[in-house]
Backbone bond lengths (Angstrom), bond angles and torsions (degrees), N, CA, C in turn:
res aa  C-N    CA-C-N  psi(-1)  N-CA   C-N-CA  omega(-1)  CA-C   N-CA-C  phi
1 M - - - 1.466 - - 1.526 109.89 -
2 D 1.338 114.29 158.99 1.455 118.62 171.92 1.527 108.83 -95.02
3 A 1.334 116.95 -171.30 1.459 120.89 -175.67 1.523 112.36 -66.18
4 A 1.333 117.64 -20.16 1.464 121.76 178.98 1.525 111.94 -98.01
5 F 1.350 116.33 15.02 1.467 123.00 175.93 1.530 112.23 64.43
6 R 1.337 115.45 35.91 1.464 121.46 176.32 1.527 109.47 -107.95
7 M 1.318 116.64 151.30 1.458 120.80 177.74 1.525 110.81 -58.96
8 D 1.316 116.00 139.43 1.461 122.31 178.70 1.532 108.71 -93.86
9 P 1.331 119.05 110.77 1.466 120.41 -178.36 1.525 113.67 -59.90
10 V 1.323 117.45 -33.20 1.472 120.21 178.63 1.524 109.90 -63.79
11 A 1.329 116.07 -43.62 1.471 119.85 177.68 1.522 110.84 -65.18
12 L 1.324 116.38 -37.19 1.465 120.24 177.83 1.525 110.78 -60.57
13 E 1.320 116.38 -47.86 1.470 120.20 178.42 1.517 110.90 -58.06
14 A 1.328 116.70 -43.22 1.459 120.78 -178.65 1.525 111.42 -63.48
15 L 1.327 116.82 -39.71 1.470 120.18 -179.73 1.520 111.40 -68.27
16 I 1.333 116.80 -39.29 1.462 119.82 177.26 1.528 110.38 -63.27
17 A 1.346 116.66 -44.34 1.467 120.87 178.72 1.525 110.80 -62.18
18 E 1.325 116.18 -40.66 1.466 120.22 179.47 1.528 110.94 -63.61
19 D 1.333 116.44 -41.22 1.466 119.99 177.02 1.525 111.02 -58.55
20 R 1.325 116.02 -46.37 1.469 119.72 -177.14 1.524 111.26 -65.17
21 V 1.331 116.68 -38.23 1.465 120.21 178.21 1.525 110.57 -60.62
22 H 1.322 117.45 -35.97 1.462 121.81 -178.22 1.531 112.70 -90.83
23 G 1.335 116.72 12.31 1.458 120.15 174.77 1.511 114.60 79.16
24 R 1.333 116.97 12.62 1.463 119.94 177.42 1.521 109.62 -92.72
25 L 1.325 116.05 154.16 1.458 121.59 -177.62 1.530 109.41 -110.28
26 P 1.321 117.31 104.78 1.470 119.20 176.50 1.531 109.15 -67.77
27 I 1.318 116.86 127.76 1.466 119.25 -176.65 1.522 113.53 -114.22
28 A 1.326 118.58 -22.69 1.472 118.79 -175.12 1.517 111.19 -155.55
29 V 1.318 114.51 148.46 1.464 123.05 171.65 1.521 106.85 -122.71
30 V 1.321 116.50 133.29 1.466 120.92 176.74 1.524 108.40 -110.25
31 A 1.323 115.32 106.80 1.464 121.21 175.27 1.520 108.49 -95.85
32 T 1.323 116.61 160.42 1.461 120.17 -178.95 1.518 109.99 -120.93
33 A 1.331 114.82 141.94 1.468 121.46 176.99 1.518 107.06 -122.35
34 G 1.325 115.29 85.08 1.455 120.65 -174.77 1.513 110.70 92.32
35 T 1.324 117.64 67.56 1.458 120.52 -176.78 1.520 110.91 -58.86
36 T 1.301 116.41 145.70 1.459 120.12 -179.66 1.524 110.99 -61.02
37 S 1.322 117.39 -35.23 1.458 120.57 -175.75 1.525 112.37 -70.69
38 T 1.335 117.25 -50.74 1.467 120.77 -173.77 1.517 113.72 -123.33
39 T 1.316 118.68 -8.79 1.470 126.44 -173.95 1.519 112.48 65.80
40 S 1.321 118.04 20.35 1.465 121.13 174.85 1.523 110.08 -66.89
41 V 1.326 115.59 148.84 1.469 121.21 178.02 1.523 107.89 -115.49
42 D 1.314 116.29 119.65 1.460 120.46 179.07 1.536 110.62 -64.31
43 P 1.333 117.95 154.83 1.473 121.11 176.22 1.526 110.44 -69.96
44 L 1.320 115.95 85.24 1.459 121.67 -167.74 1.523 112.60 -65.53
45 E 1.334 118.00 -37.43 1.465 119.59 -178.21 1.527 110.76 -63.28
46 A 1.332 116.86 -45.81 1.466 120.50 -179.95 1.519 110.94 -65.18
47 I 1.321 117.04 -40.31 1.463 120.97 179.54 1.522 110.65 -66.52
48 A 1.334 116.19 -40.82 1.467 120.00 179.62 1.520 111.05 -63.38
49 E 1.321 116.90 -38.42 1.472 120.38 179.20 1.530 110.22 -63.62
50 I 1.325 116.76 -42.06 1.469 120.41 177.86 1.525 110.18 -62.88
51 C 1.317 117.10 -43.66 1.464 120.65 -178.57 1.526 111.30 -64.77
52 R 1.330 117.49 -39.44 1.472 120.21 176.47 1.522 110.53 -61.90
53 R 1.319 115.32 -47.00 1.461 120.05 -177.33 1.527 111.99 -64.26
54 E 1.329 116.46 -36.68 1.463 121.40 -175.51 1.532 112.74 -93.78
55 A 1.343 116.91 0.22 1.475 121.48 -178.51 1.530 110.83 56.53
56 V 1.327 115.60 48.72 1.466 122.79 -179.61 1.523 108.15 -115.39
57 W 1.323 116.84 137.85 1.461 122.78 177.89 1.526 109.40 -64.17
58 L 1.312 117.90 131.45 1.463 121.92 176.30 1.520 110.08 -108.22
59 H 1.323 115.36 115.74 1.466 121.06 173.24 1.521 108.16 -107.46
60 V 1.332 117.55 132.01 1.461 122.03 177.99 1.528 108.75 -108.45
61 D 1.311 115.09 118.46 1.458 121.41 176.17 1.525 107.70 -87.50
62 A 1.329 115.06 99.39 1.466 121.42 176.34 1.521 109.35 -112.68
63 A 1.335 115.82 34.75 1.461 121.31 -172.58 1.520 111.45 -54.47
64 Y 1.327 116.67 -46.12 1.465 119.85 177.90 1.532 111.45 -91.04
65 G 1.317 116.96 -57.44 1.455 120.75 -168.06 1.509 115.85 -75.17
66 G 1.324 117.77 -19.20 1.457 120.18 -174.43 1.516 113.83 -58.36
67 A 1.329 117.51 -28.66 1.464 120.61 -179.80 1.522 111.29 -60.05
68 A 1.326 117.77 -31.67 1.467 121.31 -177.34 1.523 112.31 -67.74
69 A 1.318 117.32 -16.00 1.466 120.47 -178.73 1.522 112.18 -66.97
70 I 1.337 118.80 -12.25 1.463 119.46 176.54 1.527 111.59 -75.13
71 C 1.329 117.58 -12.23 1.467 121.76 177.33 1.528 108.53 -94.71
72 P 1.321 119.12 121.03 1.468 121.26 -176.29 1.529 113.70 -54.22
73 E 1.331 117.66 -35.78 1.463 119.65 -177.26 1.524 112.82 -69.52
74 F 1.347 117.51 -20.05 1.461 120.42 178.36 1.525 112.28 -95.81
75 R 1.318 116.72 -13.71 1.465 119.94 -173.83 1.529 113.53 -57.26
76 P 1.348 120.62 -38.08 1.472 118.92 179.59 1.526 114.13 -58.63
77 L 1.332 117.61 -25.50 1.463 119.67 178.16 1.525 111.76 -64.40
78 F 1.338 115.61 -21.36 1.462 120.65 -175.68 1.534 112.03 -102.63
79 D 1.315 118.17 10.59 1.465 120.27 179.25 1.522 110.34 -55.12
80 G 1.304 116.00 130.40 1.458 121.62 -177.09 1.515 112.71 104.53
81 M 1.339 117.46 -20.32 1.463 119.63 -179.27 1.525 111.50 -64.85
82 E 1.343 115.85 -26.88 1.467 119.33 -179.45 1.528 111.90 -66.75
83 A 1.322 117.88 -14.49 1.463 121.39 178.59 1.529 112.50 -89.52
84 A 1.326 117.24 -2.53 1.467 120.25 -177.04 1.515 111.30 -69.47
85 D 1.319 115.69 153.33 1.468 121.47 172.98 1.525 111.06 -81.20
86 S 1.334 116.07 -28.66 1.465 120.37 176.92 1.523 108.86 -152.99
87 V 1.328 114.81 150.56 1.470 122.39 -179.66 1.517 107.64 -139.18
88 V 1.330 116.60 138.92 1.464 120.20 173.87 1.522 109.44 -118.61
89 V 1.332 115.82 137.55 1.467 123.74 173.84 1.524 107.35 -132.62
90 N 1.331 116.87 134.74 1.466 120.73 179.59 1.526 110.12 -105.57
91 P 1.323 118.53 100.95 1.469 119.97 177.03 1.528 113.50 -59.47
92 H 1.331 117.67 -22.40 1.469 118.52 178.49 1.523 112.06 -75.08
93 K 1.331 118.06 -6.07 1.464 119.82 176.88 1.525 111.79 -90.02
94 W 1.349 117.87 -45.01 1.471 117.98 -171.65 1.526 112.01 -147.48
95 L 1.314 116.78 20.03 1.462 120.09 173.10 1.528 110.59 -123.92
96 F 1.358 115.47 24.12 1.453 121.93 165.90 1.527 113.44 60.58
97 T 1.332 115.21 31.44 1.461 122.05 -179.26 1.530 108.69 -108.45
98 P 1.325 118.88 131.86 1.470 120.24 -178.28 1.529 111.92 -59.07
99 V 1.336 114.62 148.29 1.463 121.07 176.03 1.529 109.00 -61.11
100 D 1.314 120.53 141.29 1.447 125.08 -5.55 1.527 109.58 -110.12
101 C 1.339 115.01 146.40 1.458 119.75 177.90 1.516 107.79 -155.82
102 S 1.318 116.18 111.02 1.454 121.96 -178.36 1.521 109.17 -127.00
103 V 1.328 115.99 134.61 1.463 121.85 -177.47 1.530 108.99 -109.19
104 L 1.317 117.21 125.26 1.458 122.61 176.29 1.519 108.88 -113.54
105 L 1.319 116.23 121.15 1.454 122.74 176.44 1.525 108.29 -105.21
106 V 1.324 116.78 130.59 1.464 121.59 -176.34 1.523 109.17 -129.46
107 R 1.338 115.06 130.48 1.464 119.59 -179.39 1.524 111.03 -68.29
108 E 1.323 117.16 -46.14 1.468 122.12 -177.97 1.528 108.68 -112.79
109 A 1.324 116.61 93.43 1.463 119.73 -177.57 1.525 111.57 -60.44
110 A 1.334 116.73 -30.99 1.468 119.88 -178.69 1.523 111.40 -62.31
111 A 1.321 117.01 -34.06 1.469 119.68 179.24 1.522 110.74 -63.65
112 L 1.333 116.43 -39.87 1.456 120.31 178.71 1.526 110.64 -67.86
113 R 1.333 116.26 -42.07 1.464 119.35 178.15 1.517 111.11 -62.34
114 N 1.317 116.87 -42.32 1.465 120.20 -179.73 1.522 111.64 -62.90
115 A 1.347 116.59 -30.87 1.464 120.44 -179.08 1.522 111.76 -76.66
116 F 1.336 117.57 -35.36 1.463 120.21 -170.08 1.521 115.27 -111.74
117 S 1.317 117.36 -22.70 1.458 118.92 -171.07 1.530 111.51 -70.19
118 L 1.293 115.50 123.62 1.466 122.85 176.00 1.522 105.50 -145.59
119 V 1.320 116.44 93.33 1.462 120.51 -166.33 1.526 110.77 -109.33
120 P 1.321 117.50 108.46 1.468 120.00 174.28 1.532 109.96 -71.24
121 E 1.284 116.52 164.17 1.463 121.09 -173.44 1.531 112.76 -57.12
122 Y 1.332 117.07 -37.31 1.462 119.15 -175.47 1.533 113.30 -71.17
123 L 1.357 117.55 -8.90 1.461 120.23 176.78 1.530 112.47 -104.99
124 R 1.315 117.37 -0.52 1.458 120.14 -179.16 1.533 110.17 -78.16
125 T 1.332 115.80 139.95 1.463 121.55 177.11 1.524 108.56 -134.89
126 D 1.316 115.14 165.14 1.467 120.55 179.27 1.523 112.18 -97.58
127 E 1.328 117.53 4.91 1.461 120.37 -178.40 1.519 110.79 -68.41
128 E 1.330 115.48 141.42 1.463 121.09 176.88 1.517 109.18 -113.86
129 G 1.317 115.77 151.63 1.452 120.56 177.87 1.514 114.54 73.45
130 V 1.328 117.38 17.98 1.463 121.67 179.91 1.531 108.99 -106.79
131 T 1.340 116.56 133.24 1.461 121.08 175.98 1.516 108.78 -90.23
132 N 1.316 117.03 108.78 1.453 122.21 176.15 1.526 108.70 -92.23
133 L 1.324 116.59 107.23 1.460 119.99 -175.18 1.521 112.64 -63.48
134 M 1.325 117.43 -19.69 1.464 119.34 177.62 1.528 111.34 -62.97
135 D 1.336 117.47 -19.38 1.463 121.04 179.90 1.525 112.54 -85.42
136 Y 1.331 117.83 -0.57 1.460 120.79 -174.43 1.523 112.63 -118.84
137 G 1.312 117.34 14.02 1.451 120.96 178.09 1.510 109.87 -176.86
138 I 1.338 115.69 -177.32 1.455 120.53 -175.00 1.525 111.27 -73.16
139 Q 1.352 116.81 -36.15 1.462 119.79 -174.06 1.525 111.83 -71.40
140 L 1.332 114.64 140.85 1.465 119.34 170.11 1.534 109.85 -86.66
141 G 1.327 116.08 -42.22 1.459 120.45 179.05 1.513 110.83 -102.50
142 R 1.329 116.26 142.84 1.464 120.94 -179.41 1.521 109.64 -139.13
143 R 1.334 114.68 148.64 1.452 119.37 171.87 1.532 109.38 -77.83
144 F 1.327 115.76 160.31 1.463 121.14 -177.49 1.530 108.81 -85.44
145 R 1.330 115.72 69.15 1.466 120.38 -177.29 1.530 112.08 -66.43
146 A 1.317 116.83 -28.80 1.457 120.00 -175.87 1.528 111.79 -63.44
147 L 1.334 117.75 -27.05 1.466 120.37 -175.42 1.524 111.40 -63.10
148 K 1.340 116.93 -44.50 1.466 118.32 -177.36 1.527 111.18 -69.37
149 L 1.332 117.97 -33.05 1.468 119.77 175.68 1.528 110.01 -68.05
150 W 1.323 116.86 -40.36 1.464 120.74 177.10 1.521 110.20 -58.63
151 M 1.343 117.04 -41.01 1.460 120.84 -179.20 1.523 111.67 -65.68
152 V 1.342 117.20 -38.92 1.469 120.77 177.67 1.532 110.29 -64.21
153 I 1.338 116.11 -45.78 1.468 119.65 -179.39 1.522 110.60 -63.53
154 R 1.333 117.36 -41.62 1.461 120.80 178.93 1.528 111.32 -65.72
155 A 1.330 117.39 -36.33 1.458 121.10 -176.47 1.530 112.15 -72.62
156 F 1.325 116.86 -42.75 1.460 120.53 -174.23 1.522 112.82 -97.80
157 G 1.310 117.42 -31.62 1.455 120.26 -172.64 1.521 110.41 70.88
158 V 1.314 115.97 169.29 1.470 119.70 -179.55 1.524 110.56 -61.89
159 S 1.337 117.22 -43.46 1.471 119.77 -176.88 1.529 110.77 -64.57
160 G 1.337 117.56 -38.63 1.456 119.91 178.84 1.515 112.55 -66.21
161 L 1.320 117.09 -40.74 1.462 120.38 177.60 1.528 110.68 -66.45
162 R 1.326 116.66 -41.40 1.464 120.06 177.59 1.525 111.32 -59.85
163 D 1.324 116.66 -44.30 1.468 120.22 -178.58 1.517 111.35 -58.23
164 R 1.316 116.90 -42.26 1.462 119.74 -177.15 1.515 111.86 -73.59
165 I 1.325 117.93 -38.48 1.464 120.47 176.84 1.525 110.12 -64.81
166 R 1.326 116.95 -41.29 1.471 120.30 177.63 1.524 111.59 -62.01
167 L 1.325 116.36 -42.59 1.462 119.88 179.17 1.521 110.52 -60.63
168 H 1.320 117.17 -45.27 1.466 120.36 -179.71 1.532 111.23 -61.23
169 C 1.318 117.05 -41.19 1.464 120.66 179.27 1.523 111.07 -66.58
170 E 1.327 117.00 -39.15 1.469 120.65 177.48 1.530 111.04 -64.21
171 L 1.335 116.67 -42.82 1.457 120.49 178.43 1.529 111.12 -62.60
172 A 1.335 116.56 -39.92 1.465 120.30 179.53 1.526 110.90 -64.54
173 K 1.315 117.58 -42.15 1.469 120.48 179.04 1.530 111.00 -65.78
174 E 1.344 116.54 -36.95 1.458 119.51 177.50 1.525 110.53 -66.69
175 L 1.320 116.68 -43.20 1.464 119.97 177.25 1.520 110.85 -61.49
176 A 1.324 117.37 -43.06 1.471 120.39 178.88 1.527 110.67 -60.04
177 A 1.328 117.43 -37.18 1.468 120.73 178.10 1.525 110.73 -65.81
178 W 1.342 117.61 -38.99 1.466 120.69 176.85 1.527 110.51 -63.21
179 V 1.325 116.28 -42.71 1.468 120.13 -179.38 1.526 110.37 -63.19
180 R 1.323 116.75 -45.39 1.472 120.18 -179.12 1.526 111.65 -62.36
181 A 1.315 116.48 -32.90 1.466 120.32 -177.06 1.528 113.02 -82.08
182 E 1.314 117.56 -11.12 1.464 121.63 -175.66 1.526 110.69 -92.13
183 P 1.338 118.71 120.21 1.473 120.36 177.15 1.526 111.01 -57.73
184 G 1.328 115.59 138.25 1.456 120.13 178.18 1.510 115.27 87.38
185 F 1.345 116.81 5.91 1.456 121.84 176.62 1.521 109.26 -127.26
186 E 1.316 116.55 156.16 1.455 120.34 172.03 1.514 110.88 -147.58
187 V 1.331 115.59 146.36 1.464 122.77 170.80 1.518 107.02 -86.68
188 V 1.324 118.07 131.70 1.462 119.66 -170.62 1.530 113.90 -114.04
189 A 1.332 117.50 4.02 1.463 120.26 178.27 1.529 107.82 -150.71
190 P 1.332 116.97 154.18 1.465 119.53 175.07 1.531 110.80 -58.21
191 V 1.331 116.06 157.17 1.466 121.21 -178.66 1.533 108.58 -123.10
192 P 1.335 117.35 72.59 1.468 118.72 -179.55 1.525 113.27 -77.92
193 F 1.340 117.34 -21.39 1.460 120.49 -175.50 1.525 109.95 -127.29
194 S 1.331 118.21 -122.48 1.467 120.01 -171.83 1.525 113.43 -120.82
195 V 1.320 117.59 22.61 1.461 122.05 176.90 1.528 108.84 -117.60
196 V 1.327 115.84 133.87 1.468 121.67 178.24 1.520 108.39 -118.11
197 C 1.324 116.75 121.36 1.464 122.85 175.97 1.532 108.06 -104.67
198 F 1.310 116.47 124.71 1.462 120.10 -174.71 1.529 108.75 -151.18
199 R 1.324 116.17 173.51 1.461 119.32 176.27 1.519 110.47 -156.87
200 V 1.316 114.32 161.30 1.454 122.08 173.05 1.519 107.92 -84.55
201 V 1.326 117.61 131.65 1.467 120.32 -176.76 1.522 112.48 -121.95
202 R 1.302 118.54 3.96 1.458 119.99 -177.01 1.524 111.78 -78.82
203 G 1.313 116.45 138.47 1.455 122.56 167.71 1.508 117.74 68.02
204 A 1.314 118.50 14.67 1.456 119.09 -179.91 1.523 108.98 -160.49
205 S 1.322 116.13 167.23 1.460 121.35 175.69 1.515 108.52 -149.70
206 G 1.341 115.29 161.60 1.454 120.42 176.29 1.520 112.76 56.60
207 E 1.333 115.97 -132.69 1.458 120.78 -177.62 1.521 111.69 -65.58
208 G 1.327 116.77 -29.83 1.461 120.06 176.84 1.510 110.98 -62.97
209 Q 1.316 116.25 -38.93 1.459 120.75 177.04 1.531 110.48 -66.31
210 D 1.315 116.78 -38.42 1.471 120.36 176.43 1.525 110.47 -58.42
211 R 1.336 116.77 -43.72 1.471 120.00 -178.49 1.528 110.90 -65.51
212 V 1.334 116.74 -37.52 1.468 119.98 177.08 1.521 110.00 -61.26
213 N 1.319 116.88 -45.73 1.460 120.40 -178.84 1.525 111.73 -67.94
214 E 1.331 117.46 -34.31 1.460 120.31 175.54 1.526 110.88 -62.47
215 K 1.338 116.26 -39.87 1.466 119.94 179.21 1.522 111.17 -68.40
216 V 1.325 116.51 -39.98 1.467 119.75 177.58 1.528 109.71 -62.62
217 L 1.312 116.60 -44.00 1.468 121.67 178.31 1.523 110.69 -58.19
218 A 1.328 116.92 -46.15 1.461 121.18 -178.31 1.529 111.02 -65.25
219 K 1.327 117.22 -41.13 1.474 120.22 -179.25 1.524 111.08 -65.22
220 V 1.309 116.92 -44.78 1.465 120.17 -178.24 1.527 110.57 -64.14
221 N 1.316 116.44 -45.43 1.465 119.38 -178.01 1.529 112.09 -69.42
222 A 1.335 116.85 -30.89 1.464 120.01 178.09 1.526 111.12 -70.03
223 A 1.326 117.02 -26.16 1.467 120.43 -178.61 1.518 111.68 -66.07
224 G 1.330 117.72 -35.02 1.455 120.53 171.43 1.508 118.97 108.04
225 P 1.347 120.43 -41.89 1.475 118.68 -172.89 1.525 115.15 -65.54
226 V 1.342 117.10 -28.81 1.462 119.80 -178.73 1.518 108.74 -133.05
227 F 1.321 115.23 165.84 1.465 120.19 177.90 1.526 109.27 -130.96
228 L 1.329 116.10 120.82 1.462 122.13 174.76 1.516 109.64 -98.46
229 S 1.315 115.59 155.08 1.461 120.51 169.64 1.525 107.65 -121.30
230 H 1.303 116.36 -176.82 1.467 119.90 179.36 1.518 109.19 -141.58
231 T 1.307 115.01 167.01 1.451 121.48 171.28 1.529 107.27 -147.55
232 K 1.309 117.61 179.97 1.468 121.41 174.78 1.516 108.53 -122.97
233 L 1.312 116.24 126.71 1.458 123.28 178.40 1.521 108.57 -128.67
234 G 1.314 116.29 128.15 1.461 119.59 -177.45 1.513 112.32 60.21
235 G 1.329 116.13 28.46 1.459 120.33 179.00 1.510 114.60 80.77
236 R 1.328 118.43 0.86 1.456 122.68 -178.32 1.516 111.42 -112.38
237 L 1.331 116.32 144.78 1.456 121.44 179.02 1.529 109.91 -72.18
238 V 1.321 115.33 135.20 1.462 122.18 -175.27 1.529 108.66 -131.14
239 L 1.315 116.67 138.05 1.458 121.30 175.04 1.522 109.49 -81.57
240 R 1.324 114.96 153.76 1.465 118.62 -170.51 1.525 109.84 -146.61
241 I 1.334 115.45 125.51 1.464 121.19 174.45 1.520 107.98 -113.77
242 A 1.330 116.36 126.17 1.464 122.15 176.25 1.525 108.15 -112.44
243 I 1.324 115.90 117.22 1.462 121.31 179.70 1.524 107.39 -98.87
244 G 1.325 116.35 105.82 1.452 118.17 -174.96 1.515 114.54 -152.09
245 N 1.339 116.13 0.87 1.460 118.57 -178.95 1.522 110.47 -79.74
246 L 1.302 115.16 144.02 1.463 121.35 -177.21 1.520 112.50 -57.77
247 R 1.325 117.60 -32.54 1.462 121.23 -174.03 1.534 113.60 -101.87
248 T 1.317 118.23 5.01 1.460 120.46 179.25 1.525 110.73 -69.52
249 T 1.336 115.96 131.66 1.461 121.70 178.21 1.526 109.46 -124.70
250 R 1.314 115.84 176.77 1.471 120.81 178.58 1.528 110.39 -58.96
251 R 1.325 116.73 -35.51 1.462 120.94 179.77 1.524 111.14 -58.56
252 H 1.329 117.35 -40.77 1.465 120.53 179.89 1.530 111.06 -68.38
253 V 1.314 116.49 -39.68 1.470 119.97 -179.90 1.531 110.13 -66.95
254 E 1.330 117.16 -40.58 1.466 120.46 176.46 1.528 111.10 -60.79
255 A 1.328 116.42 -43.53 1.468 120.33 179.36 1.519 111.21 -63.29
256 A 1.326 116.60 -40.13 1.466 120.33 178.13 1.521 110.91 -62.72
257 W 1.317 116.92 -44.58 1.461 121.13 -178.67 1.534 110.42 -64.42
258 E 1.322 117.45 -40.02 1.466 120.18 178.52 1.526 110.81 -64.46
259 L 1.324 117.37 -40.77 1.464 120.37 176.00 1.530 111.59 -60.81
260 I 1.320 115.94 -42.77 1.466 121.05 -179.09 1.527 110.06 -63.86
261 R 1.329 116.15 -45.13 1.477 120.06 179.68 1.527 111.06 -60.68
262 R 1.331 116.82 -44.09 1.463 120.37 -179.92 1.523 111.33 -65.59
263 A 1.327 116.15 -41.14 1.466 119.73 179.50 1.529 110.90 -63.34
264 A 1.341 115.52 -41.15 1.475 119.07 179.56 1.521 111.57 -66.83
265 A 1.330 116.86 -36.58 1.469 121.05 -177.72 1.510 111.79 -68.47
266 T 1.332 117.54 -25.03 1.462 120.64 -177.56 1.528 112.49 -106.26
267 T 1.321 117.36 14.18 1.468 121.11 179.94 1.521 109.86 -106.59
């Protein structure tokens, strides 16, 4: 990774070359467009070029961040995703759809069918032009997940979904500015979307700093009004706020920040 927690294309090329030297066959690269941990976006155009040259399948994991691509101002962050062989987006993460609902887009549907299709005689039919989802994954039976996503899209429309995603991103940038301005805190990852990764840095270092942040996390979550999560970046524990709920407003983000400040002051 680079300093912004994005895949390094030079390292990717080196790993593919190393595999070939040792007689291994590289078959796929998984790039991320808005990682769940930090919301970093890998350099998709450079990665796609390597995958084309090396004849390697490119899958883009846009499970969290892909929803932001419906906003024109965020679309440049996803340049290169159109070259992927497959893309996943999870509407249950940031398109206000109840768990579980995951969308898989595949350039060559036949490749997916060839990988999964195993049809015994009793499942064969003479129908043409029918998409049998059993041919696109392990499950034979599936719930009608598409219906609830259709209802969300019909209810909000593209403009309504854009408005809410924009609001969440604006709130995240405002929160990041508060963190940067507060002595004893630091933002530790870029904030392109609606997730802020930060930590308390006062009075400790290394593992001691990790323990301070663990205590702050526990105090905030025990209080009840908000819920923080954490991740590890550069081997260090990092606090993480994800703004993605349909009803989250600036008032909620302010309350969360005040709780965090109080917890840090008493730790």
